[in-house]
VEXDREN-2710 file (C-alpha; in Angstrom, 1 decimal):
% VEXDREN-2710
k/r/px/py/pz
1/MET/36.5/-162.3/265.9
2/SER/33.5/-164.3/264.9
3/ALA/30.2/-163.3/266.6
4/GLY/29.1/-167.0/266.5
5/THR/29.4/-169.7/269.2
6/ASP/31.7/-169.2/272.2
7/HIS/31.6/-172.2/274.4
8/LEU/34.0/-173.2/277.3
9/GLY/33.7/-176.8/278.4
10/TYR/35.6/-179.8/279.7
11/CYS/36.3/-183.4/278.6
12/THR/38.1/-186.3/280.1
13/THR/40.9/-188.4/278.5
14/ALA/41.1/-192.2/278.4
15/ASP/43.5/-192.1/281.3
16/GLY/41.3/-189.8/283.4
17/VAL/42.8/-186.3/282.8
18/ARG/40.3/-183.5/282.8
19/LEU/40.9/-181.0/280.0
20/ALA/39.5/-177.5/279.4
21/MET/38.5/-176.8/275.8
22/ARG/36.9/-173.8/274.0
23/THR/34.9/-173.6/270.8
24/LEU/34.6/-170.3/269.0
25/GLY/32.9/-169.3/265.7
26/GLN/30.7/-171.2/263.3
27/GLY/31.2/-173.2/260.1
28/PRO/33.3/-176.3/259.3
29/LEU/35.3/-177.3/262.3
30/ILE/39.1/-176.8/262.9
31/ILE/40.7/-178.4/266.0
32/LYS/44.0/-177.0/267.1
33/ALA/46.3/-179.6/268.7
34/ALA/47.6/-178.2/272.0
35/ASN/51.1/-176.7/272.2
36/TRP/52.8/-175.9/275.4
37/LEU/51.5/-172.4/276.4
38/GLY/48.1/-172.5/274.7
39/ASN/45.6/-170.9/277.0
40/VAL/41.8/-171.1/276.3
41/GLN/41.2/-167.9/278.1
42/ALA/44.0/-165.8/276.7
43/ASP/44.6/-166.9/273.1
44/SER/41.8/-164.8/271.7
45/GLN/43.1/-161.7/273.4
46/LEU/46.9/-161.8/273.2
47/ARG/48.4/-159.8/270.4
48/SER/50.7/-162.7/269.7
49/THR/47.9/-165.2/269.0
50/ARG/44.5/-163.4/268.6
51/HIS/44.9/-162.7/264.9
52/TRP/45.1/-166.5/264.3
53/VAL/41.8/-166.9/266.1
54/ASP/40.2/-164.0/264.3
55/GLN/41.4/-165.3/260.9
56/ILE/40.1/-168.8/261.4
57/THR/36.8/-167.9/263.0
58/ARG/35.7/-165.6/260.2
59/THR/34.7/-168.7/258.2
60/HIS/35.1/-171.7/260.5
61/ALA/34.5/-172.9/264.0
62/LEU/37.8/-173.3/266.0
63/ARG/38.2/-175.7/269.0
64/TRP/41.3/-175.6/271.1
65/TYR/42.2/-176.8/274.5
66/ASP/44.7/-176.6/277.4
67/ALA/46.9/-179.8/277.3
68/ARG/47.4/-181.9/280.4
69/GLY/49.4/-180.1/283.0
70/CYS/48.6/-176.6/281.7
71/GLY/46.2/-173.8/282.0
72/LEU/42.7/-174.8/283.2
73/SER/43.3/-178.5/282.6
74/ASP/44.4/-180.9/285.4
75/ARG/47.9/-179.7/286.6
76/GLU/49.1/-182.9/288.3
77/VAL/49.4/-185.8/285.7
78/ASP/51.4/-188.9/285.5
79/GLU/52.4/-189.1/281.9
80/ILE/53.9/-186.4/279.6
81/THR/54.7/-188.0/276.2
82/LEU/53.6/-187.7/272.6
83/ASP/51.2/-190.6/273.0
84/ALA/49.7/-188.9/276.1
85/TRP/49.2/-185.7/274.1
86/VAL/47.5/-187.7/271.4
87/ARG/45.1/-189.1/274.0
88/ASP/44.3/-185.5/274.9
89/LEU/43.5/-184.7/271.3
90/GLU/41.4/-187.8/271.0
91/ALA/39.3/-186.8/274.0
92/VAL/38.8/-183.3/272.6
93/ALA/37.9/-184.6/269.1
94/ASP/35.3/-187.0/270.6
95/ALA/33.8/-184.5/273.0
96/GLU/30.2/-183.2/272.5
97/GLY/30.6/-179.6/271.5
98/PRO/27.9/-176.9/270.7
99/GLY/27.1/-178.5/267.4
100/GLY/27.4/-182.2/268.6
101/ARG/30.3/-184.6/268.1
102/PRO/32.2/-183.6/264.9
103/GLU/32.6/-186.4/262.4
104/ARG/35.4/-184.9/260.3
105/PHE/37.5/-181.8/260.8
106/VAL/40.7/-180.0/259.9
107/LEU/43.6/-180.3/262.3
108/LEU/45.9/-177.3/263.0
109/GLY/49.3/-178.1/264.5
110/ILE/51.7/-175.4/265.7
111/SER/55.2/-176.2/266.9
112/GLN/55.1/-179.6/268.8
113/GLY/51.3/-179.6/268.1
114/ALA/52.3/-180.7/264.6
115/ALA/53.6/-184.0/265.7
116/ILE/50.4/-184.5/267.8
117/ALA/48.2/-183.7/264.8
118/ILE/50.2/-186.0/262.5
119/ARG/50.0/-189.0/264.8
120/TYR/46.3/-188.4/265.4
121/ALA/45.7/-188.2/261.6
122/VAL/47.5/-191.5/261.0
123/ARG/45.6/-193.3/263.8
124/HIS/42.2/-191.7/262.8
125/PRO/42.3/-191.0/259.0
126/GLU/38.5/-191.2/258.8
127/ARG/38.2/-188.2/261.0
128/VAL/40.7/-185.8/259.5
129/ARG/39.9/-183.8/256.3
130/GLY/43.3/-182.0/256.2
131/LEU/46.3/-180.8/258.2
132/ILE/47.6/-177.2/258.6
133/LEU/51.1/-177.4/260.2
134/TYR/53.0/-174.3/261.2
135/ALA/56.5/-174.0/262.6
136/SER/56.4/-177.7/262.8
137/PHE/58.9/-180.4/263.8
138/VAL/58.6/-184.2/264.1
139/ARG/62.0/-184.9/265.7
140/GLY/63.2/-183.4/269.0
141/VAL/66.7/-182.0/269.5
142/TYR/67.9/-185.4/270.8
143/HIS/67.2/-186.9/267.4
144/GLN/68.8/-184.1/265.3
145/GLY/72.4/-185.4/265.3
146/LEU/73.6/-182.5/267.5
147/SER/76.9/-182.7/269.2
148/ALA/77.1/-183.9/272.8
149/LYS/78.0/-180.4/273.9
150/THR/74.9/-178.9/272.2
151/GLN/72.7/-181.6/273.7
152/ALA/74.1/-180.8/277.1
153/ILE/73.0/-177.2/276.7
154/PHE/69.4/-178.3/276.0
155/THR/69.6/-180.6/279.0
156/GLU/70.7/-177.7/281.2
157/MET/67.7/-175.7/279.9
158/ILE/65.4/-178.4/281.4
159/ARG/67.1/-177.9/284.8
160/ILE/66.8/-174.1/284.6
161/ALA/63.1/-174.3/283.6
162/GLU/62.3/-176.4/286.6
163/LEU/63.8/-173.8/288.9
164/GLY/62.8/-170.6/287.1
165/TRP/59.6/-170.9/285.1
166/GLY/57.0/-170.1/287.8
167/HIS/59.2/-167.7/289.6
168/ASP/58.3/-164.0/290.0
169/SER/61.5/-163.1/288.2
170/GLU/60.9/-163.0/284.4
171/GLY/64.6/-163.8/283.6
172/PHE/64.2/-167.4/282.4
173/ARG/60.9/-166.8/280.6
174/ARG/62.4/-163.8/278.8
175/LEU/65.3/-166.1/277.7
176/PHE/62.7/-168.3/276.1
177/SER/60.6/-165.5/274.6
178/ALA/63.7/-163.9/273.1
179/HIS/63.7/-166.9/270.7
180/LEU/59.9/-167.1/270.5
181/LEU/59.2/-163.5/269.6
182/PRO/62.6/-161.8/268.9
183/ALA/61.1/-159.0/266.8
184/ALA/58.1/-158.3/269.1
185/PRO/57.7/-154.9/270.9
186/ALA/58.3/-155.0/274.7
187/ASP/54.6/-154.5/275.6
188/VAL/53.7/-157.6/273.6
189/LEU/56.3/-159.6/275.5
190/ASP/55.0/-158.2/278.8
191/ASP/51.5/-159.3/278.0
192/TYR/52.7/-162.7/276.9
193/ASP/54.7/-163.2/280.1
194/ALA/51.9/-161.9/282.4
195/LEU/49.3/-164.3/281.0
196/HIS/51.5/-167.4/280.7
197/ARG/53.7/-167.2/283.8
198/THR/51.2/-169.2/285.8
199/SER/50.0/-171.4/282.9
200/VAL/52.4/-174.1/283.9
201/SER/54.6/-174.9/286.9
202/GLY/58.4/-175.1/286.8
203/PRO/58.5/-178.9/287.3
204/MET/55.8/-179.3/284.6
205/ALA/57.7/-176.9/282.2
206/ALA/60.8/-179.1/282.7
207/ARG/58.8/-182.3/282.0
208/TYR/57.4/-180.7/278.8
209/MET/60.8/-179.7/277.6
210/GLN/62.1/-183.2/278.2
211/ALA/59.2/-184.7/276.1
212/PHE/59.8/-182.1/273.3
213/PHE/63.5/-183.0/273.1
214/GLU/62.7/-186.8/273.0
215/LEU/59.8/-186.5/270.5
216/ASP/60.0/-188.5/267.3
217/ALA/57.1/-188.7/264.8
218/ARG/59.0/-189.2/261.6
219/VAL/57.5/-192.6/260.8
220/ASP/54.1/-191.2/261.4
221/ALA/54.6/-188.3/259.0
222/ALA/55.3/-190.6/256.1
223/GLN/52.0/-192.3/256.7
224/VAL/49.8/-189.2/256.4
225/ARG/47.2/-189.5/253.7
226/CYS/45.2/-186.3/253.9
227/PRO/45.9/-182.9/252.2
228/THR/48.6/-181.1/254.2
229/LEU/49.9/-177.5/254.2
230/VAL/53.2/-176.9/255.9
231/MET/54.3/-173.3/256.7
232/HIS/57.3/-171.8/258.4
233/VAL/58.9/-168.4/259.0
234/ALA/62.4/-168.1/257.4
235/GLY/64.0/-166.5/260.5
236/ASP/62.6/-168.7/263.2
237/SER/65.4/-169.4/265.7
238/LEU/63.2/-171.5/268.0
239/ILE/62.2/-174.2/265.5
240/LEU/64.6/-173.9/262.5
241/PRO/63.0/-173.9/259.0
242/ARG/65.0/-177.1/258.1
243/GLU/62.7/-178.9/260.6
244/GLY/59.6/-177.7/258.8
245/GLN/61.1/-178.6/255.4
246/LEU/61.8/-182.1/256.8
247/VAL/58.1/-182.4/257.8
248/ALA/57.0/-181.3/254.3
249/SER/59.4/-183.8/252.7
250/LEU/58.1/-186.7/254.8
251/VAL/54.3/-186.0/254.4
252/PRO/53.2/-187.3/250.9
253/GLY/52.1/-184.5/248.7
254/ALA/52.5/-181.7/251.3
255/ARG/52.6/-178.1/250.2
256/TRP/55.6/-176.2/251.6
257/VAL/55.4/-172.5/252.2
258/GLN/58.2/-170.3/253.7
259/VAL/57.6/-166.7/254.5
260/PRO/59.8/-163.8/255.7
261/GLY/60.0/-162.9/259.3
262/ARG/61.8/-163.7/262.6
263/ASN/59.0/-164.3/265.1
264/HIS/58.2/-168.0/265.8
265/LEU/54.6/-166.8/266.3
266/PRO/54.2/-164.1/263.6
267/LEU/52.4/-161.0/264.7
268/ALA/49.7/-159.5/262.6
269/THR/52.2/-156.8/261.5
270/ASP/54.9/-159.2/260.5
271/PRO/55.8/-159.4/256.8
272/GLY/54.9/-163.0/256.4
273/TRP/51.4/-162.9/257.9
274/PRO/49.5/-161.8/254.8
275/THR/51.0/-164.9/252.9
276/LEU/50.1/-167.2/255.8
277/GLN/46.6/-165.8/255.8
278/ARG/46.2/-166.3/252.1
279/GLU/47.6/-169.9/252.1
280/MET/45.4/-170.9/254.9
281/THR/42.3/-169.4/253.3
282/GLN/42.9/-171.0/249.9
283/PHE/43.8/-174.4/251.5
284/LEU/40.6/-174.4/253.6
285/ALA/38.5/-173.2/250.7
286/THR/39.7/-176.1/248.6
287/LEU/38.9/-178.6/251.4
288/ASP/35.5/-177.1/252.0
289/ALA/34.6/-177.1/248.3
290/GLY/35.1/-180.9/248.3
291/GLY/37.3/-180.9/245.3
292/GLN/34.7/-179.2/243.0
293/THR/35.8/-178.8/239.4
294/GLY/34.2/-177.2/236.4
295/PRO/33.3/-173.5/235.6
296/ALA/33.2/-171.1/238.5
297/PRO/29.8/-170.0/239.8
298/GLN/28.6/-166.6/238.5
299/LEU/28.3/-163.8/241.1
300/THR/27.5/-160.2/240.3
301/ALA/30.0/-157.5/241.2
302/ARG/27.8/-156.5/244.1
303/GLN/27.4/-160.0/245.4
304/ARG/31.2/-160.4/245.4
305/GLU/31.6/-157.1/247.1
306/VAL/29.1/-158.0/249.9
307/LEU/30.5/-161.5/250.3
308/ALA/34.0/-160.0/250.7
309/GLN/32.6/-158.0/253.6
310/VAL/31.0/-161.1/255.1
311/ALA/34.5/-162.8/254.9
312/GLN/35.9/-160.0/257.1
313/GLY/33.4/-160.9/259.8
314/LEU/31.0/-158.0/259.4
315/GLY/27.3/-158.1/260.0
316/ASP/24.6/-156.9/257.7
317/LYS/24.2/-153.5/259.4
318/GLU/28.0/-152.9/259.2
319/ILE/28.1/-153.9/255.6
320/ALA/25.1/-151.7/254.8
321/ARG/26.8/-148.7/256.3
322/ALA/30.1/-149.4/254.5
323/LEU/28.5/-149.9/251.1
324/GLY/25.7/-147.4/251.4
325/LEU/22.9/-150.0/251.2
326/SER/20.0/-151.0/253.4
327/PRO/20.5/-154.1/255.6
328/ARG/17.6/-155.7/253.7
329/THR/19.4/-155.3/250.4
330/VAL/22.6/-156.7/251.9
331/GLU/20.7/-159.7/253.2
332/MET/19.2/-160.2/249.7
333/HIS/22.7/-160.1/248.0
334/VAL/24.0/-162.6/250.6
335/ALA/21.1/-165.0/250.0
336/ARG/21.5/-164.9/246.3
337/ALA/25.3/-165.5/246.6
338/ILE/24.6/-168.5/248.9
339/GLU/22.2/-169.9/246.3
340/ALA/24.6/-169.3/243.4
341/LEU/27.4/-171.0/245.2
342/LYS/25.2/-173.9/246.3
343/ALA/26.2/-173.3/249.9
344/ARG/24.3/-174.1/253.1
345/ASN/25.2/-170.9/254.9
346/ARG/27.3/-167.8/254.9
347/SER/30.5/-169.5/256.1
348/GLU/30.3/-172.2/253.4
349/ALA/29.6/-169.5/250.8
350/VAL/32.7/-167.6/251.8
351/SER/34.8/-170.7/251.7
352/ARG/33.5/-171.7/248.2
353/ALA/34.0/-168.1/246.9
354/HIS/37.6/-168.3/248.1
355/HIS/38.0/-171.7/246.4
356/TRP/36.8/-170.2/243.1
357/ARG/38.9/-167.0/243.8
358/LEU/35.9/-164.8/243.4
359/LEU/36.8/-162.5/246.3
360/GLY/40.1/-161.2/244.9
END
């Protein structure tokens, strides 16, 4: 995890809902649109999510938040709809963070967070540099042409959630997590359940599910005008890959990437995670480089070696020990790499080096 900024704060939406938000790391900003069980306290610690946080905060600042009705945000709210969730994102994007109010940023949307990110990007194109969408969907199950019998099953899930989510018994939540993390070890599921059992009440869980099933952002997706990366695990049984493919087909110019695996939220040990890492890194590097063309900057072998260590989140003393150098020599190589790449700081240097594929 980045050793940079770690700030927990609050903001208020246009309709008066108080939201908890966290900013971690340093560099160009990425804002993650909330999905149901995001938790600003737990996400950087849980084995099911912390590698996402670690990956992003090596080179970027990450801001995420608990949506209305969840976590540390206001629990009792009037409206749970896609438009209400977009208002949440608008408040977070406009909030004064550690580095001031961000002018432009990348949006990360996971699961239903993708529809939130898409609608925000259409309404505020001047703010969004790019979209990273993972396990995404833009039409709920009530808009997927399912049979009346299948729709009735989903409707019954809403009723069961209201009765069972916040209960001490883990039965219903394990039914849900069996689709969320079907290939995860039992202790990972235990940690997930322990930290998220009280993140949302049963009645709120039911309201969220109802909104998920009714969601429809297909018209919005076709109006996106920023670079977009759409990724999905091939064996995802919670959000089927066909829904991610639909998103990629609707968003003009979107890049579609499907990777092996079964977990809706891939673990760091899952077969598709290295590809997801690489795709995110290259996508962000291209955005951060601002479309630079021409010959690649020239770095020495030692500068590339040191910068690769910086990209892993290591400090000068750690790099010095790993490479048998003095911290002062490491600092010199980093400074010269920053100069050669015409970067403002280490984070931007790493991004530009990835853009030029100088780090392997």
